[in-house]
C-alpha positions in Angstrom: -6.0 -32.5 29.1 -5.8 -29.7 26.5 -9.3 -28.6 25.3 -9.4 -27.1 21.8 -11.6 -24.2 21.2 -14.3 -24.6 18.6 -13.9 -22.4 15.5 -17.2 -20.7 16.1 -16.3 -19.9 19.7 -12.8 -18.7 18.7 -14.2 -16.4 16.0 -16.8 -15.1 18.4 -14.1 -14.3 21.0 -11.3 -13.1 18.8 -13.0 -12.4 15.4 -13.2 -8.6 15.8 -9.7 -8.4 17.1 -8.4 -10.4 14.1 -10.4 -8.4 11.6 -9.7 -5.0 12.9 -6.1 -5.7 13.8 -5.5 -7.5 10.4 -6.8 -4.6 8.4 -4.8 -2.1 10.5 -1.6 -4.1 10.0 -2.2 -4.1 6.2 -2.6 -0.4 6.2 0.6 0.1 8.2 2.5 -2.3 5.9 1.2 -0.4 2.8 2.4 2.9 4.2 5.8 1.6 5.0 6.1 0.1 1.5 4.8 3.3 -0.2 8.1 4.1 -2.0 8.0 0.5 -3.5 4.3 0.5 -4.4 4.0 3.9 -6.2 6.6 5.5 -8.5 5.3 9.1 -7.8 6.1 11.5 -5.1 2.9 12.6 -3.4 3.7 16.3 -3.7 5.1 16.2 -7.3 2.9 18.3 -9.6 2.5 17.7 -13.4 0.8 20.3 -15.5 0.3 17.9 -18.4 -1.8 15.4 -16.3 -4.3 17.6 -14.5 -7.5 16.0 -13.3 -6.8 12.6 -15.0 -9.4 9.9 -14.2 -8.2 6.6 -12.7 -6.1 4.6 -15.2 -3.3 2.0 -15.4 -0.9 5.0 -15.1 -2.6 6.7 -12.1 -4.6 4.1 -10.2 -6.7 6.7 -8.4 -6.3 9.5 -10.9 -4.7 12.9 -10.4 -5.9 16.1 -8.8 -6.1 19.7 -10.1 -2.3 20.1 -9.6 -1.5 16.9 -11.4 -0.5 15.1 -8.2 -1.1 11.3 -8.1 -4.0 10.7 -5.7 -2.9 7.1 -4.9 0.5 8.4 -3.7 -1.2 11.1 -1.7 -3.5 8.7 -0.1 -0.8 6.2 0.7 1.6 8.8 2.1 -1.2 10.6 3.9 -1.8 7.4 5.9 1.6 7.9 7.5 0.6 11.3 8.9 -2.9 10.1 10.1 -1.5 7.0 11.8 1.3 9.0 13.4 -1.1 11.6 14.7 -3.5 8.9 15.9 -0.9 6.8 17.8 0.9 9.9 19.2 -2.3 11.6 20.4 -3.6 8.4 22.0 -0.2 7.8 23.7 0.3 11.3 25.0 -3.3 11.8 26.2 -3.3 8.4 27.9 0.0 9.1 29.7 -1.2 12.5 30.8 -4.6 11.2 31.7 -3.1 8.4 33.8 -1.0 10.9 35.9 -3.8 13.3 36.4 -6.4 10.6 37.1 -4.2 9.0 39.7 -3.6 12.3 41.5 -7.2 13.3 41.3 -8.5 10.0 42.6 -5.9 9.7 45.3 -5.7 13.3 46.6 -9.0 15.2 47.3 -7.2 18.6 47.1 -5.8 17.9 43.7 -9.2 16.6 42.6 -11.0 19.8 43.5 -8.5 21.9 41.5 -7.7 19.8 38.4 -11.3 18.6 38.0 -12.5 22.1 37.6 -10.0 22.7 34.9 -10.9 19.5 33.1 -14.6 20.4 33.3 -13.8 23.7 31.7 -12.1 22.0 28.8 -14.9 19.5 28.5 -17.5 22.3 28.3 -16.4 22.9 24.7 -17.2 20.5 21.9 -14.1 18.5 21.0 -13.9 19.8 17.4 -14.3 23.4 18.5 -11.6 23.1 21.1 -9.3 21.3 18.7 -9.9 24.0 16.1 -9.2 26.8 18.6 -6.0 25.2 19.9 -4.8 24.4 16.3 -5.3 28.1 15.4 -3.4 29.2 18.5 -0.5 26.8 18.1 -0.1 27.2 14.3 0.7 24.7 11.6 2.7 21.6 12.2 2.2 17.9 12.9 3.7 18.3 16.4 1.3 21.2 17.1 -1.7 19.2 16.0 -0.6 16.3 18.2 -0.3 18.7 21.1 -3.7 20.2 20.5 -5.5 16.9 20.1 -3.8 15.5 23.1 -5.1 18.3 25.2 -8.6 17.5 23.9 -8.3 13.8 24.6 -6.7 14.0 28.1 -9.8 14.9 30.2 -11.8 11.7 29.2 -8.8 9.5 30.0 -8.3 11.3 33.4 -11.9 10.7 34.3 -11.7 7.0 33.6 -8.6 6.6 35.8 -10.1 8.9 38.5 -13.2 6.8 38.7 -11.2 3.6 38.9 -8.9 5.0 41.6 -11.9 6.1 43.7 -13.3 2.6 43.7 -10.0 0.8 44.2 -8.1 2.9 46.7 -10.2 1.7 49.7 -9.9 -2.0 48.7 -8.2 -4.5 51.1 -5.0 -5.0 49.0 -4.4 -1.2 48.9 -5.0 -0.9 52.7 -2.6 -3.8 53.3 0.1 -2.1 51.2 -0.5 1.2 53.1 -0.2 -0.6 56.4 3.1 -2.1 55.3 4.5 1.4 54.7 4.2 1.6 50.9 4.5 5.2 49.7 1.7 6.9 47.9 3.5 6.7 44.6 4.1 3.0 44.9 0.5 2.4 45.9 -0.8 4.4 42.9 1.5 2.8 40.2 2.0 -0.7 41.7 -1.3 -1.5 43.3 -3.9 0.7 41.6 -2.8 1.4 38.0 -2.6 -2.3 36.9 -6.3 -2.6 37.7 -7.0 0.3 35.3 -5.3 -1.3 32.3 -8.4 -2.8 30.6 -10.5 0.4 30.3 -7.4 2.3 29.2 -6.6 -0.1 26.4 -10.1 0.3 25.1 -9.9 4.1 25.5 -6.6 4.1 23.6 -8.2 2.8 20.4 -11.2 5.1 20.8 -8.8 8.1 21.1 -6.7 7.0 18.2 -9.8 6.7 15.9 -11.1 10.1 17.1 -7.7 11.8 16.5 -7.5 10.5 12.9 -11.0 11.9 12.2 -10.3 15.2 13.9 -6.9 15.6 12.1 -8.6 15.0 8.8 -11.3 17.6 9.6 -8.7 20.2 10.6 -6.7 19.5 7.4 -9.9 19.8 5.4 -10.4 23.2 6.9 -6.7 24.2 6.2 -5.8 24.3 9.9 -3.1 22.3 11.7 -0.9 20.3 9.4 0.9 22.3 6.7 -1.0 22.1 3.4 2.1 20.8 1.6 2.2 17.7 3.8 0.2 14.7 2.4 -2.9 14.2 4.5 -6.3 12.8 3.8 -8.0 15.9 4.8 -5.9 18.1 2.5 -6.8 16.0 -0.6 -10.5 16.1 0.4 -10.2 19.9 0.7 -8.8 20.0 -2.9 -11.5 17.7 -4.1 -14.5 19.7 -2.7 -14.7 21.8 -5.9 -14.7 18.7 -8.1 -17.0 16.3 -6.4 -19.5 16.3 -9.3 -17.1 16.2 -12.2 -14.3 14.2 -10.6 -15.8 12.3 -7.7 -12.8 9.9 -7.4 -10.8 12.7 -5.8 -13.1 12.5 -2.8 -14.1 8.9 -2.9 -10.6 7.3 -2.4 -9.3 9.4 0.5 -12.8 9.2 2.1 -12.7 5.4 1.8 -9.2 5.4 3.4 -10.5 7.4 6.4 -13.5 5.2 6.8 -11.6 1.9 6.5 -8.9 3.0 8.9 -11.2 4.4 11.6 -13.6 1.4 11.2 -10.8 -1.1 11.6 -9.6 0.7 14.8 -13.2 0.8 16.1 -13.7 -2.9 15.4 -10.4 -3.7 17.1 -11.5 -1.6 20.1 -14.8 -3.4 20.3 -13.1 -6.8 20.2 -10.7 -5.7 23.0 -13.7 -4.5 25.1 -15.5 -7.8 24.7 -12.4 -9.7 25.6 -11.2 -7.5 28.6 -14.4 -6.3 30.1 -15.7 -8.9 32.6 -19.3 -7.5 32.2 -19.2 -8.6 28.5 -18.3 -12.2 29.3 
């Protein structure tokens, strides 16, 4: 017999995932359809339309260079989402490899853990700013810098999971059957680490978007000519009182995007974490 789930139970179980994921999908679709939604190029300047308030012509107004704020915000989402997804993917992949090696081999743990502890001694924003200054401008360089910042936390999660799993019966059985260390790590241990890694992926993605916006606001990392939310906020800081829309709209874009990712992550945590059930 098939039991139907009550709407209240369904919403309690999947509501956050649907809300956060739905908003995130809408943001992605809007960025993909940007050329169809807005007729203006984000970097196109217009000396005749400087600091125009929101109107039917420019939905979110223009900045001090005459650039359309709506176009800048829409195209800026592409950079933010690219950085967020790429940083989460790279730091997760690197963290998985390091975490497995650290948890499985004590010698590697003693060496690598000291390095990760050294990186973690710095505040994330300070370390990201330092690495961005060292690597220079460029989206790829920002992704590399933020991936280095995000890797230690992922590695620690995997390491702790490996330490608790590697002595379990199914791992001992695989070892007794002659399974290699690599097969044991990736076949018998890693699948049991998936749940916390999925949750950490969303957290890293949201953090990367915020950090990239902060770096762009400071004029570090992404080239200033590339549309980013932080760059338009940097332009708006001198006009917050007279033209507040320049800061409000990109600020809302950051808040909505990061909040939707966080809500999605909370929903996945409640669904995947057995302690929350």
